[in-house]
N, C-alpha and C positions, 0 to 999 in steps of 0.2 A: 504493500500500500504506500502510495506517495504521501510523504509527511511534510513536503515543502511548505504547505499552506497552514500547517497546524498552528492555531492561535492567532493567525493573521486576520485583519479586518477586510472583508470583501463587500463591495458596494454594487448593488444590482439595480439597474433601471429597467422597468418593465413597461412597455407600451402595449397595453392589452386591447384586443378586439374580440369580436364575437367568436371567431373560430381559431384565431392564432394570436401569438404573443411574441413581440420582439424583445430580446433580452441582451443587455450590455453589462459586462462585468469589469469593474475596476478594483485595483488594490489601493493601498494608501498613497502610492506614488507611480503606479504603472497602469497602462491599459492592457488587460490580460487576454482579450479576445476581440474578434470582430463581432458585430451584432449577429446574434443567432435567432432564427425564427423557429418557434416551437408550434407545431400544428398537428394535432390539437394540443391543448395545454390545460393543466390544472395544478393545484398545489403539489401533488405527488410527482408530476412530470418535472416541475421546476426544481423540487428538492433532489430528485435523482440526478438531474443534470449538474447541479452545484456540488453535490457530494462526490460525484464521479470525477469531475475535473478539478475541484478545489477541496479535497477532503480535509476535514479537521479545522476548517476556517470558521470564523464568526461571520455569519451572513446577515447583511442589512439590505432589505428590498424596499422599493417605492414604486407606486403607480398612481395615476391620476384618477380622481373620483369621476364617475360617469355612469353609463348604462350598466356596467358590470357589477355595481353594488359592492357588497362587503364579503361575498362568499370566498374569494381568493385570499383575502386578508385572514379570514378565520382558518382556512386550510393551512396556510403557511405558518400561522401562529401555533396551531396544534402540533406542527412538525418541528417546532422550536426555532423558527426563523423570525428574526426581528423584521417587522414590516410596518410601513406607514402608508396612508393614503393622503394625497395632497389635493388641494383645490388647484385646478389647472391654471387659474389666474395668478397663483402664487409662485409658479415656476419661473425663475429668471430667464428672460428671453431677449436676445439681441435682434436688431432689425434684420440681420442676415438670416437668423433662424426663421423669422416670419416670412421672408421672401423664398428661401429654399427649405421647404418643409417636407419631411417624409417620416415614416415610422422609425427608420434607423436613427435619424437625427433626434427625434423625440426621446428615444431610449438612451442615447448618449447624453443628451441634455439632462435627463433625470438622474442618471448615475453620477454625473459630475456635480450637480447641485446637492445630491445626497452626501457625497464625499466631502464637499465644502461646508457641510452643516448649514445650508441655506434654506432648508425646507422644514416646515412645521406641519405635522400631521393633523388631520381633522378628527373630530370625535367619532368613535366607532360605537354605534348602539348595539345592544344585545339583540338576539334573534326576536325575542318577545317584543322589545321596544320597536324594532323595525317593522314587525307585523302590525302592531298597533298604529304606527305612523302611516303605513300603507293603507290601512282601513280608512282612516280619516281623510287621507289624500284621495282615495277612491271616490268618496262622496263629493269632494270638491270638483273632481274631474267630471263626474256625472252631471252636476249642476251646470258646469261649463257647457257640456254637450246639449243640455236642455235649452240654455240661452241661445246657443248657435242655431238650433232647429226653430226656435221661436223667431229669430231674425230671418231665417230662410222662409218661414211662412209669411212674414210681413213683406219680404221682398217678392215673394210669389204673388201676393195680393196686389202690390204696387205694379208689378209687371203687367197684370191683367186689367189694371185701371179700376180696381175694387178697393173698398175701404172696410176695415173691421169696425163694426159698431160696438161701442162700449156703453154699458148702462151707467146711469148717473151715480157717481161715487165710486165706480169701479176703476181700479188702476191698471193700465195696460201691462204693468210689470208682473202682476199676479193673475194667472189664468186658473179659474175655478173649473171643476168638472163640468158644470153646466155650460161654461163658455166653450170648452172643447167639444162638448156634445153638439152645441149650436153650430160650431164651425164644421163639424162632420155632416150635419144635416144639410147645410148650405152647399158643401162640396158634393154631396150625393145628388142634389137637385141639378147641379151644373155638370155632373159626370166628371168631376175634377179628381181623377185617380191619383195624380201627383200629390194633391193636398191631403187626400186620405192616407197616403203613404207617410207623409210628414207627421200627421196627427197620430198614426199608429206608433211611430218611432217615439214621439213625445210621451205617449201613455206608457210604453214599455220602459223608457228611461225613468219616468216618475215612480214606477213600481220598484225598479232597482234602487232608486234613491231612498225610498221608504224603507226597504230592507236594510240598506246600508246604515240609515239613521237609527234603526232599531238595534243593530249590532253595536253601534257606537254607544248608545245609551246603556246597553247591557255591559259593555266594557267599562264604562264610567262608574258602574256600581260594584266592580270587583274590588277586592281588598287592596290591590296595588294602587288604584286611583281614587277611590271613594273619598278618603279623608282630604286629599289635596283639592279635589273638585269642590267639595263642600266649603272649603276655606276660600277658594278663588271666587266662587259665585256670590260670596258676601260682598264683594266689591261691586258697587253700582256700575252697571253697564256690561259686566261679564256674565255670559250665560254658560250653560253646561257644555254646549257644542264648541263655543269659542274657547272655553277652558280646556277642552280636550285637544284643540288645535295647539294651544300654547304648550300643553304638557307633552304631547307626542313630538312636537318640533324642537322644543328646548330640552326636553328629557330630564335634565337635572340642573338646578340653579347653582349647585356647587362647582360646576365646570367653568363658571364665569367668576373670576377672582374679584372683579370690580363691576360697578354699574356701567362704566364706560365700555367694558368688554361686552356686556350684554347689549348695550345700545348699538355698538358696532356690528354685532352679529345680526340684530334685527334690521339695522339699516337706518336708524334714527340719528345719523350724524351727517353734517354737511360736507360736501366735497371741498377740498382746499388746495389752492395753488399759491405758494409763497416763494418769493425770490427777493433777496436783498431787503429793501425797505417796503416792498409790496407784499401785502397779505390779503388774498382774495378768498372769500368763502362763498360757495355757490349753493346749488340745490342739493337735496339729499342725495347721497351716493347711491348709484345703481347696484352696488354690491349689498345685497340684503336677502333676508328670507322673505320672499314675496308673500307666502301664505300667512305668516305671523303679522306682517305689515298690514295686510288687508283686514285680518281679524281684529287687530288692535285699532285700526281706523274705525271699523264698525262699532267696536266697544266704546270708543271715544265719543262718537256722535250720539250713541245711546246714553252715555253718561251725561253729556251736555243737556239732553232733553229731560232726563229724569232725576238728575242729581243737582240740587241747588248749589252746592259747593263748586262742582265742576262747571256749572252754567255760569256762575259769577266769575270764575277764573277764566273761562273762555271769552266772556265779554270784555274783561279787563285786558287780556292779551290782544284781542282784536282791535281795541282802541289804540293800544301801544304799538302794535306791529302794522296796523292799517290793512291787514289782509287776513281774511278768514282762514285761508289754507295754512298760513303760518301759525295762526292761533290754535288750530286743531292739532297741529304737530306738537305744540307745547302741552296740550291736553294728553296726547298719546304718551309723551315722555313722563308726565306726572302719573298716568295710569300704570305705565310700565314699572315705575318705582314702587307703587302699591302692590303690584303682582309679585315683584321680587321680594318685598318684605314679607308678605304672607307665605310665600313659598319657602323662604329661609326659615320662618318660624316652624313650619312643618318638618323640614329636614333636620333642624336642630333638636326637635323633640324626639327624633328617632335615634339620635346618637347616644 
């Protein structure tokens, strides 16, 4: 057995795809191989390759977060290989890398950045946490599909020069069963089979959305989430479903050392461009957790409507900042502080 690599640090950049993986290996001061393509690949295949060519070494692997999820990280970790997953936006990239881009270059770039200690891994949820988050996200995607088909129906009506008649006090945003039945009857009278197809799809999606909602409510009553849910919904504006979004996306409040770290993860910080005496702060950064941002925005508007304290704070900020969209961001930050406080109280009580 070759013992040349015993105790040495080996850095492995992995550019993963659906069926194949490009692998680049570096030592502390050398490039040990050309980029190797493994097809197919999994944790066991990568482990066998490394132990065959670099036996006895300490292996450190990295790959970018994306469609492949966390399964490879879990397999490599079980095999005793140190592995991190990084946000693709955090990988140091030169202009040349962006102009000449390939799988091989990406693997080399990852291995070099890992060796230089320039990468910070993202949080890896457990399988149960990942499944809970997938369930909540599934309901969000179903709602998005429903909105898309509603827009297609309205577009279909506009294309034919027709108008959808709404009863007094009825909001076009909310479609009741009676409204859908009325649209079906009108489509049948006009032999509009395309419209009937759209409406059948909406009814099917609404059934799926209801099943998903019931599963989320059942999950919220389990021992893992019940106490935290009950604590968060005491905050005016936060409901059980939005609380589940916060819990499944943020997972643990202890992973954020400061409130600024939490703010940065959510996306409630302004972009900044400073140079010499110039210091410019712009709109909120696009780097955010979009689902948490949307849920927090909804909670903020609800708190402004139903909480006198938040309503007064919003009005004061609106006068001071002269824009309602800036004022609601201040409310979102204040609400996030309350969520963090309640969450910390629950976590501290379990220590």
